[in-house]
C-alpha positions as CSV (number, residue, x, y, z in Angstrom):
1,M,0.0,0.0,0.1
2,P,1.3,3.5,-0.7
3,L,2.7,5.5,2.4
4,T,3.2,9.3,3.1
5,V,4.8,10.9,6.1
6,D,3.3,12.7,8.9
7,S,6.1,14.7,10.5
8,V,6.8,17.6,12.9
9,V,9.7,19.2,14.6
10,A,9.2,21.0,18.2
11,M,11.3,22.7,20.7
12,H,10.8,24.3,24.2
13,Q,13.6,26.4,26.0
14,G,12.5,24.7,29.1
15,D,13.7,26.6,32.4
16,R,17.1,27.3,30.9
17,K,18.4,30.9,30.0
18,E,19.2,29.7,26.3
19,Q,18.0,27.4,23.9
20,Q,21.0,25.3,22.8
21,D,19.2,22.4,21.1
22,R,18.7,22.4,17.3
23,V,16.6,20.3,15.1
24,G,15.6,20.0,11.3
25,L,13.8,18.1,8.9
26,F,14.7,18.2,5.3
27,P,13.3,16.7,2.2
28,H,15.8,15.9,-0.6
29,P,15.8,18.7,-3.1
30,S,15.6,16.3,-6.2
31,R,14.7,12.9,-5.0
32,P,11.1,12.3,-4.1
33,G,10.4,10.1,-1.0
34,M,13.8,10.8,0.7
35,L,13.8,12.6,4.0
36,L,16.6,13.5,6.5
37,A,16.0,14.3,10.1
38,V,18.6,15.6,12.4
39,L,18.7,16.9,16.1
40,A,21.8,18.1,18.1
41,D,21.9,19.1,21.9
42,G,24.8,21.5,22.4
43,M,27.0,22.1,25.3
44,G,29.6,24.5,26.2
45,G,29.2,27.8,27.9
46,H,27.1,30.8,26.8
47,S,26.1,30.6,23.1
48,G,28.9,27.9,22.7
49,G,26.5,24.9,22.7
50,A,24.2,26.6,20.5
51,M,26.8,27.2,18.0
52,A,27.9,23.5,18.1
53,A,24.4,22.1,17.7
54,E,23.9,24.6,14.7
55,Q,26.9,23.2,13.1
56,V,25.4,19.7,13.2
57,V,22.4,20.7,11.4
58,I,24.3,22.8,8.8
59,K,26.4,20.0,7.9
60,A,23.5,17.6,7.7
61,K,21.8,19.4,5.4
62,Q,24.7,20.3,3.0
63,N,25.8,16.7,2.8
64,F,22.1,15.6,2.4
65,E,21.4,17.9,-0.5
66,A,24.7,16.4,-2.2
67,Y,23.7,12.9,-1.4
68,S,23.6,10.5,-4.5
69,P,22.6,6.8,-3.4
70,G,24.4,5.7,-6.5
71,S,27.8,7.0,-5.2
72,E,27.4,6.9,-1.4
73,S,25.8,4.4,0.9
74,P,23.4,5.6,3.6
75,E,25.9,4.6,6.3
76,E,28.8,6.6,4.6
77,L,26.4,9.7,4.4
78,L,25.5,9.4,8.0
79,R,29.0,8.8,9.3
80,A,30.4,11.6,7.3
81,I,27.8,14.2,8.7
82,I,28.9,13.4,12.3
83,E,32.5,13.2,11.7
84,E,32.7,16.4,9.5
85,A,30.5,18.3,12.1
86,H,32.9,17.2,14.8
87,V,35.8,18.6,13.0
88,V,34.0,22.0,12.4
89,I,33.0,22.3,16.0
90,K,36.5,21.6,17.0
91,L,37.8,24.3,14.9
92,T,35.4,26.9,16.5
93,R,37.6,26.6,19.5
94,F,40.2,28.8,17.6
95,T,37.5,31.5,16.9
96,S,35.8,31.7,20.0
97,E,36.5,31.6,23.8
98,Q,33.9,28.8,24.4
99,D,34.4,25.0,24.5
100,P,31.7,23.8,22.3
101,H,30.3,20.2,22.3
102,S,27.1,18.5,21.0
103,T,25.4,15.3,20.6
104,A,24.0,14.3,17.0
105,C,21.3,12.2,15.8
106,V,20.7,11.8,12.1
107,L,18.1,9.7,10.5
108,L,17.8,9.1,6.6
109,M,14.4,7.8,5.2
110,Q,14.2,6.3,1.6
111,P,11.5,4.5,0.1
112,G,11.0,1.0,2.1
113,K,14.1,1.5,4.3
114,V,15.5,4.0,7.1
115,H,19.0,4.3,8.4
116,W,20.2,6.2,11.3
117,A,23.4,7.4,13.2
118,H,24.0,8.9,16.7
119,C,26.6,10.1,19.2
120,G,25.9,11.2,22.7
121,D,22.7,10.8,24.7
122,S,20.2,12.3,22.4
123,R,18.0,9.4,21.4
124,I,16.5,7.7,18.3
125,Y,13.4,5.7,18.7
126,H,11.7,3.4,16.2
127,F,8.2,2.4,17.3
128,R,6.0,-0.3,15.7
129,D,2.5,-1.6,16.9
130,G,2.6,0.7,19.8
131,Q,6.1,-0.8,21.1
132,V,9.6,0.1,21.0
133,A,11.2,-1.7,18.0
134,N,14.6,0.0,18.2
135,R,16.4,2.6,20.6
136,S,19.7,4.2,20.3
137,N,22.2,3.5,23.2
138,D,23.2,6.5,25.4
139,H,26.9,7.3,25.3
140,S,26.9,8.3,29.0
141,L,28.5,7.3,32.1
142,V,25.3,6.2,33.8
143,A,24.1,4.2,30.8
144,E,27.4,2.4,30.6
145,L,27.2,1.4,34.2
146,V,23.9,0.2,33.6
147,R,24.9,-1.9,30.7
148,T,27.7,-3.6,32.5
149,G,25.6,-4.3,35.5
150,Q,27.3,-2.0,38.0
151,L,24.1,0.1,38.5
152,S,20.4,-0.5,38.4
153,E,17.7,1.2,36.2
154,A,16.2,2.4,39.4
155,D,19.6,3.8,40.9
156,A,20.3,5.3,37.6
157,E,17.5,7.8,37.9
158,T,19.2,9.3,40.9
159,Y,22.8,9.1,40.0
160,P,24.8,12.1,40.7
161,H,26.7,12.1,37.3
162,K,23.8,11.4,35.1
163,N,24.6,14.1,32.4
164,L,28.3,12.9,31.9
165,L,29.0,12.0,28.4
166,L,31.5,9.3,27.3
167,S,31.2,10.5,23.7
168,C,30.1,13.5,21.8
169,L,31.1,16.0,19.1
170,G,33.8,18.7,19.6
171,A,35.7,16.7,22.2
172,E,39.6,15.7,21.8
173,R,38.7,12.0,21.4
174,E,36.9,11.0,18.0
175,P,33.3,10.5,18.4
176,R,31.7,7.1,18.9
177,I,29.2,6.8,16.2
178,E,26.6,4.0,16.2
179,I,24.6,3.2,13.1
180,G,21.2,1.3,12.7
181,S,18.7,0.6,10.2
182,C,15.4,-1.2,9.2
183,T,13.5,-2.3,6.1
184,G,10.2,-3.5,5.5
185,M,8.5,-0.1,6.6
186,R,4.7,-0.1,7.0
187,A,2.0,2.2,7.9
188,G,2.1,2.9,11.8
189,D,5.8,2.9,12.0
190,S,7.1,6.0,13.9
191,F,10.3,7.5,14.5
192,L,11.4,9.9,17.2
193,L,14.5,12.1,17.6
194,C,14.8,13.7,21.0
195,S,17.2,15.4,23.3
196,D,17.4,14.2,27.1
197,G,15.3,17.2,27.9
198,L,12.3,15.1,26.6
199,W,13.2,11.3,27.1
200,G,14.5,11.9,30.8
201,H,10.8,12.5,31.8
202,F,9.1,9.4,30.2
203,A,9.4,5.7,30.2
204,D,9.6,4.4,26.7
205,D,6.1,2.9,26.8
206,E,4.7,6.3,27.6
207,I,6.2,7.7,24.4
208,A,5.2,4.8,22.4
209,E,1.6,5.4,23.4
210,A,1.7,9.1,22.8
211,L,3.0,8.5,19.1
212,S,0.6,5.5,18.3
213,M,-2.4,7.4,19.5
214,N,-2.0,10.9,17.9
215,V,-0.9,12.4,14.8
216,A,2.6,13.9,15.1
217,R,1.9,17.6,15.8
218,Q,-0.5,16.5,18.7
219,A,1.9,13.9,20.1
220,A,4.9,16.5,20.1
221,R,2.5,19.2,22.0
222,G,1.4,16.7,24.5
223,L,4.9,15.3,25.3
224,I,6.0,18.8,25.7
225,D,3.3,19.9,27.9
226,Q,3.9,16.8,30.2
227,A,7.5,17.1,30.3
228,R,7.1,20.7,31.4
229,V,4.7,19.4,34.2
230,R,7.0,16.8,35.4
231,A,10.2,19.2,35.2
232,Q,8.6,21.3,38.2
233,G,10.4,24.4,37.0
234,T,13.9,22.8,36.4
235,G,13.5,21.7,32.9
236,D,16.2,21.4,30.2
237,N,15.8,22.5,26.8
238,I,13.5,20.2,24.7
239,S,13.7,19.4,21.3
240,M,12.4,16.4,19.0
241,A,11.4,15.4,15.5
242,I,8.6,13.0,14.7
243,V,8.3,11.0,11.4
244,R,5.2,8.8,11.2
245,L,4.5,6.7,8.3
246,V,0.7,6.6,7.4
247,E,-1.3,5.3,4.7
248,A,-1.6,7.8,1.7
249,P,-5.1,8.9,1.0
250,A,-6.8,7.5,-2.1
251,Q,-6.4,9.6,-5.3
């Protein structure tokens, strides 16, 4: 059956003095049915984080517009976006007094298949039938302690160094890049890119329900509203991109 896309990007500054997240959703300029979603959570002093996150979105858009499936694989495109953004962010240290860093999530949708890559603790979710089919691994200390059995999921919620990242863009160490994919896309499949300002307030099944029960715009509004309530005046920047596959209306 023919499919179409229901999508939205949404942001909220939360209770921070500055919005340092960036998010974008871009159709390919010449190839129908091809879409790129990108999200970055910047860190690094006043305006430094915003500058770093902006570089991720700029580089993603530039590389995607030049992307040709015949000469470059999806994995090569996604890896190049993150690696090149990392280099640009490092170079900004020489032109500013900040120490800019950023996470990165990039998702490429083509007819019948989706590829994604990430670095840091911003997340990429794939939901199917109201459940989590795929979720990216956080590149954080607390996530690593949970993965290795040194910390329980419950204790992770109150761990004092919860925001310490093991990998990000702009650091001295080369970014750790994880790549995933899925094929056989069908109506009802949903993808979410989001910063920790959103996912930190929800269980995975709560997010899955929000996306399965609502169109993209309503889901984004509801998640932000609920995150703001749960933050109780201490909320981080929130950003997200939602891409839902739905049946195309009859001609």
